[in-house]
N, C-alpha and C positions, 0 to 999 in steps of 0.2 A: 460777458453776456452769453447765455446759453443759445446754441444754434439748433434750430428745429427744421429738418428737411421736409418740404411739403411737395406732394405731387398733385398738380392741377390737370384734370382730364376734362377738356371742354373744346368743342370745335368752333366756338365763337371767339374770334381773336380779340374783339373789343372787350368782352367780359374778362378774358384772360388777362389783358393789360390792366383792367380795373382791379382785379383780384390781387395781382402782383403789387400794384400801387398801394392798395390798402394793407397788405402784409408788411410792406416796407415802413408803414407808419407805427408799427408796434413799438411800445416803449420798454417793456420788461424783458422781451426775448428778441432774438434775431431769427427771422424766418428765411430759409433758403429755398425758394420755390423753383420747381421744374415743371414747365407746361408742355403737355402733349395734346394732340388734336383728336386722337382716336384710341380705341381700346387695345389694338395690337401693340401700339407704341407704349401704352401704359403697362401692359404685361411684360414687355421687354425691359422697361425701366425698373419694374419691381424685381425682375430677375437679377439685374445688375447691382442694385443697391437697396438699402433698407430706408424706408421713409417713416417719419413719425406720424403722418396723417395723409389721407388721400381726399381731395375735393373732387367729386365725381358728378358730372352732368348726367341728369336722369335720361335725357334723350340724345344719345350719340348716334351718328349715322351708322346704319347697318347693325344696330344692336336692338334686340327686341325685349321690351319690358324691363325686367330686372336682371337680365342675363349678365350685363356688365358688372353689377354689384356681386352676383354669384361668383363670377370668374375671378374678380379681384380678391374676394374673401377666400377663395380656394388657394390662390397664389400666395397671399400674405394674410393668414388668418389672425395674426396678432396686431395688424395695423388697422387703426380706426378709420372709418369712411364717413364723410359728410356728404349727403346728397344735395345737389344744386338743381333748382328748377325755377321756371317762370310761372308755374301753376300752383295756386293755393288750393290744394286738395288734401283735406285732413285724412280721409280714408287712405289715400295713396301714401301719405306721410307715415301713417301707422304701419302700412304694409312693408315699406322699406325698412323700418326699424325692426319689424319682426324677422326680416331676412338678414339682419346683421348690421345695418347702418346705425351710427351713433346719433345722428341728428339729420334734420331736413330743413334746408335754408332756402328762402326765396331770394332770388338774385336781386330783385328790385328793392329789397329792404336791407341789403347788406351794407354794413359800415365797417370802418377799421376796428372799432371797439367790439362790435358784435362778432366779427370774424375771428378776432383774437380770442375773445372769450369762448366762443364755440369750439375752437380748436383745442384750447387748454382743457375745457370740460370733457371733450371727447377723448383726449389723451388720458385724463385721470380716470374716466369711467372704463376705458379699455384696459388700463393697467390694473384696475381693481378686478375686472372680469378675468384677465389673464392669470392674476395671482390666485383667484378663487379656483379657476380650472386646474392650475398646477397643484393647489392644495388638495383638490378632489382626486387628482391623479396620484398624488403621494399617499392619500388615504387608501385608494384602491390598491396601490402597491403594498402598503402595510397590511391591508386586509388579506391580500393574496399570500403575503409572507406568513401571516398568522395562521391562515387556513392550511398552508403547506406544513407549517410546524405542527399543527394539530394532527394532520395526516400522519406525520412522522411519530408523534406521541402515541396515537392510536395503534399504529403498526407495531411499535416496540412494546406497548403495554398488553397487546393481545395474548402473546405467549412469552412470559417473563424469563424463560431460560436463556442462557448466554448465546447458544447457537441460533435460536429463533430471533433474539434481539439483533444479532449481527445481520442476518438475512433480511428481516423485515425493515430495518433501518436503511440498509443499502438499496433494497428494492424501492422504498419510498423516495430516496434521494434520486435514483435514476429516473423514476417516473416524473417527479417534479421538475427536474432540469432537462429532461429529454435526452439524457446521456445514453449512449448505446453500450458503454462499458463502464463498470464500476468495480472498485476493489476496496475492501475494508480489512485492514491488517492490525492485529493486536501485537504489541511488542513490549519488551521490558526496557529498563534504562540503558542496557547495552545494545539495544535495537535487535535483540534476538527475537525472531518471529515466534509467537506463541500460538496464534490462530490466524487464519486468513481465508477470505471468501471472495470470489469473483462472480459478477453477474454480467453476462454478454447477451444482448438482445433479449432480455427478460428471463434468461435461463441461468440458474445458479450452478456453480461448479467449483471445486477446490482448485486453486492454481498449482502449477508445477512448483515444487519447493525450490528448485534451482532458479527459476524465473523470479520468484518473489524475493529471494535472497539477493539476486542481482539488482532488482529494482530498489531494494532498501540500501544497497551499497552505492549504486551509481545513478539511480533514476530520480524522478520527481518525488516519489514516496520517501526516499532517503533524505533528499534535500529538505522536504517539509518536516520530517522527524528531527533532523539535526538542528534546523533553524527555528523550529517550533513556530512557524509562520504559515499562513495560507498563501497559495500561489495561483495565478491565473495565466495560462499560456494561450495566446491567440493563435499562434502557428508553431507547431512542434518542430517544423523544419528550420525555424529561425531561433530556437531557444535551446541552449545547451543543457538545460535541466531535464529535458525529456530524453529518455534512453531509447534509442532505436535498436530493436532486436532484429537480427537478420532473419528473413523468411517469416516475418510476423504475419499471421493469417488475417488479422483484423486491422484495418487502417486507422490511425489516430492522427488528427491534425490540430485538435484543440483540447485543452484539459484544465481542470481546476482541482485543487487539493487543499486539505485542511488537517491540522493535527487535532487529535482527541486528547484533551488535557483534563486532569482532575487535581485541583489545588497545586498547579504548577508541575505535576508529575505527568509524564507522557504515557498514555494508555495505548495509543494506536494512531493510524493515519487512514483517511478516506481520500480516494482519488476517483474522479469522474472524467470520462473522455468521450470524444465524438469525432467522426471522420471528416467533418466540415471545419474550415478555418473560422475562427471567431464565433463559434456556436454559443459559448457561455457568456452571459451578460454580467454586468457589475451587480445587478440585483440578485442574480442567481448565486454569485460569489458570496454576497452578504448573507443570503439565506443559508448557504452551506456552513458558514462560520457559526450562525445561530444554531443550526441543526446539530453540529458536532458538540456544541455546549450541552444541548439537551441529551445527545447520545452518551456523553460522558456520565451523566446521572443514570441513564438507563442501563449502561454497562455495569456501573457499580451496583445498582439494584439487582441486576441479573446475577452478578457474582454472589451477592448476599442471598438471593433466592436459592441458588444452587447449593450454597453452604448450608442454608436452612433445610433444604431438601435432604441433603446427605445426613444432617443431624437428626431430622425426623425419621428417615429410613432406619438409621442406627437405633433410635429410640423405639421404633415400632418393632424392630427385630428383637431388641432386648425384652420388650413387653411380651412378644410372642414366646420367647424362650422362657420368660418367667411364668406365663400362663401354662405352657406345656409342663414345666417343672411342677407347678402347683397342682395341675390336673393329675399328673403321674403319682405324686406323693399322696394326694387325696384318695385316689383309687387304691393305692397300696394300703392305706389306713382303713378303708371301709370294711374289708373282710375281717381283720382282727377285732375291730370295734364291734361289728355285728356279733361276733362270737362272744365277746365279753358281755355285751348287753343281754344276749340270749341266755347265756349260762348264769349270769347274775340274777336274772328274773326267775329262771328255773330254780335256783338255789333258795331264793327268798320264798318262793311258793312252797317248796318241799320242806324247808327247814324252819318255817315260821314258828312252829310249836316245839321245835327240838332244841335249838340253840338259845343262848341267852339274848336278852334284849340288846345288850351292847354289841354282840357279834352280829345280830340282825341289822342294827343301825349301820355297822360298818359295811355290810353287804349292800344296803340301800345307798350308801354314799358312793360305793363303787359303781352302781348302776346309774346314779345321778351324774357322776363325773363322766362316765362313758357316754351318756346321752348328750351332755354338754359338749364333749369333744366331737361327737358325731355331728352336732349342729354346726360347729366351727368348720368341720370338713365339708359339710354340705354347702356352707357359705363360700368356702374356697372354690368348690366345684362350680357353683353358680357364677362366681366372679370370673373364673377362667372361661366359662361358656359365654358369658356376656361379652367379654373382651374379644373372644374369637368369633362372635356373631352367630353362635349356635343356639341362642335362646329364641323361641318363636312364640307368638301370641295365638292362643286358642280362644277366640271370642265367642261367647254364648250369652243369652239373656239370663239374668238372675235378679233376685230382689235383695237390695242392700239390708233391709231390716232383718230378713231371715239369716243372712250371713252374720250380722251383728249378734243375733241371739245364739248362733252356733259357737261363736267365739267366747260368749259370756261365761259358760260353765268352766272351761279350761282356764280362762283368765282369772276367774274368781279364786280358784285354787292357787294359781301362781301368785296373785296379789296377797293372799292370806299368809303366805310363808313369812312375810315381813310385817305382818299386822296391818295390811292395807285393805280398805274397802274398795270393791270394784262394782261399778254400775254401768248400765247401758241406757242412753237417752236417744230415742229414735223419733224423728219427725215423720209422721205418716205420709207427708207430701213428697218424700224422697223418691225421685224417679227410678223406674226400673232400669237397670244398667245392662248394656250390651258390651261386655268386656271379658277379660280373662279372669274368671272367678278364682282360680287357684293362685294366680299371681297377686290379686288383690288381697286374698287371705294371707299370703306369705308376707306381704308388706305390713298389714295390720298386726299380725303376730309379732313381727320384729319390733314395731313401735310400742306395742303393749309390753313386750318382754323388756325393752329398754326402760320404760316407765317403772316397771316392777323392780328392776335392779337398783334404780337410784331413788326410790321412795321408800321410806320406813314410817309405819304408823300414820299413814296419811290416806289420801283418796286418789283413785284412778278412775277416770270416766271415759267411756267411748261414746262419742256423739255422732249421729248420722242425720244430716239435714240437706235439703235441696239448695242450690245456688244457681247463679246464671253468669255466663260470660259471652260477650259478643252476641247477645240475643239467642244463645243456645243453652239448653239445660245441662247443668253439671250436678254432681253429687259430692259433698264434702264429708269425709270421715276424720274426725278430730279425736286425738288421744290426749286427754288433759290430766296432768298429775300435779300433786302438791309437794313434789320432791325438792331436791337441792337446787335446781335451776342451773342455768348456764351463763357464764360471763359473756358480755358482748364481744370481747376480743376472741373468744373461742368459737363463735358462731360461724365465722368464715371458713374454718377448716373442719367443721363438724361432719360434712358429708364426704370427706376424702377417705380412700381406702386406708385401713390400718391406723385411723386417727381416733384418739381417745382424749377427752378433755381433762380427765383426772386419772393419771396412770396408777396412782396409789389405790384409789377406789376401784379401778378396773381390775386390779390384781385380786381384790377381795370378791368382786362380783363375777369375774370370768369374762370371756370374750376377747377377740383380737381387733375389734374396731372395724368390722366389715358390714355389719347389719345396716347402718344408715346409708352407706355407699351403695349397697345393693338396692335398698328401697328407692333411692333417688333415680338410679338407672332404670329400674323396673317401672317406676311411675312415668318416666319419660317415654319408655316404649309403649305405654298404655295411653299416651297422648296427654298425660296430666303432669302434675308437679307436687312436690312436698314443700311446705313452708313451716317455719318454726318461730314461735314467740316464747321468750323466756326471760325470767328475772331471777338473779341469784337469791336463794332463800325463800322464793315464793312458788316456784314450780315452772313447768313448761307445757306448751301446747304444740304438738306436731299434727299438721293437717295434711291429709291426702286428698287432693282435688282431682276429680276425673270427669271427662265428658260423658254424658249419658250414653253416647254411642261411639265406640272405638272404630275408627276407619283407617 
């Protein structure tokens, strides 16, 4: 039979005897009562042993109001209290319950069954309350653990380089645990130190190489690395795992440590220390173990970030070298090309009626080829300037319809070379543009030139019409052709530098695949974009969309 210790606090001897007698009549449990006559004796009894329940008289000598209940609740907060009184006062009963009593019993109505039932119910309610409180405390601990881990995550994610990750993680760990000293050391499988950092009283500094090597060989850091287990030292004076260095300037009496592991491989060790004995709690130890698990991922990400940084820097350096090379070569070609174009035009003009038609056609072919090559060189120069950030926007107001009409005459001649018809369709509602007129013209000339290259005996149309995006006015220039079209698989690479969807046709039509790449980059600089719709055998539509006002 279960034994339940009961403390009876009442100054009436006759009632105390009655209560003990009624407790003795219990059938399912065995009550072990202890009776005291006053509050001081009750406090002493509660200090000496644990009781399952307290029966407390509401009116003890020398005790005012509910002071007795408050003192007993403070001394034994998990022990349920039943208030005993001769007064049937419902308001007073509720007041005692609000102050922590489990029940309110009238002495004159007590019976063995009522007393046993009241005690059992009070114990059950108290156990439920205590369990709920402990559950809430556990939730608070988990919440604090989560918040601290989030603080660590934010600290390591702020600057993803390896050195910044080390310092931010160690700083967050010392802050969360209250450690005055923290060290974070990265090692290889042979425990050779790769990087190390110390934080002492909030100030970071690199440790002495000899000291960190000694700690890895004979101290707590080395023990943690070799055993790959966390450690908690309550008193460094009593634990051989802590290495005492002669003339150490900062005292250490307690410490915790944890290995930083990734898929079973050792990456490093974190050690936190404090000058007071037993400073670190079990919860802080558990947090540290969780923290180094996250730190392992952060370190791997930081290493990947640094590798990507190095690869990006190398790629940017190569791109700059390529741009410089292209720029130099293009400049070197400009002068002889200008000479060839100038002299060929002069010869055509002066010898038009002197030489044969075949010889004149050859001269015109020289001039045409030189102009095509000049266009390629200018594209190369523009590309190198764009990549170097040396292209600037000169924004001025202009009318899109007027620009379209300017392009019409030159484009009609270009289209006619392959038997194409060229027309311009302008919506009068197209808004006045504030943008770089020269760059817009350059883009449209490229798009029309592309359409003329890949269309034979067909139609090419330049359309200008207003549109709207995000409640702002835009203008759309569309170049529509009835040419060969583009396969869906080729659309993705269409705007890359030096990309051509059909190299055999490109060899016949000329060009090195820079026009569309330049168009896309220039359109982005103007705050717009270029879209394409195409179907093999039916033609293509390239659309330049620009905001009415470039800012």
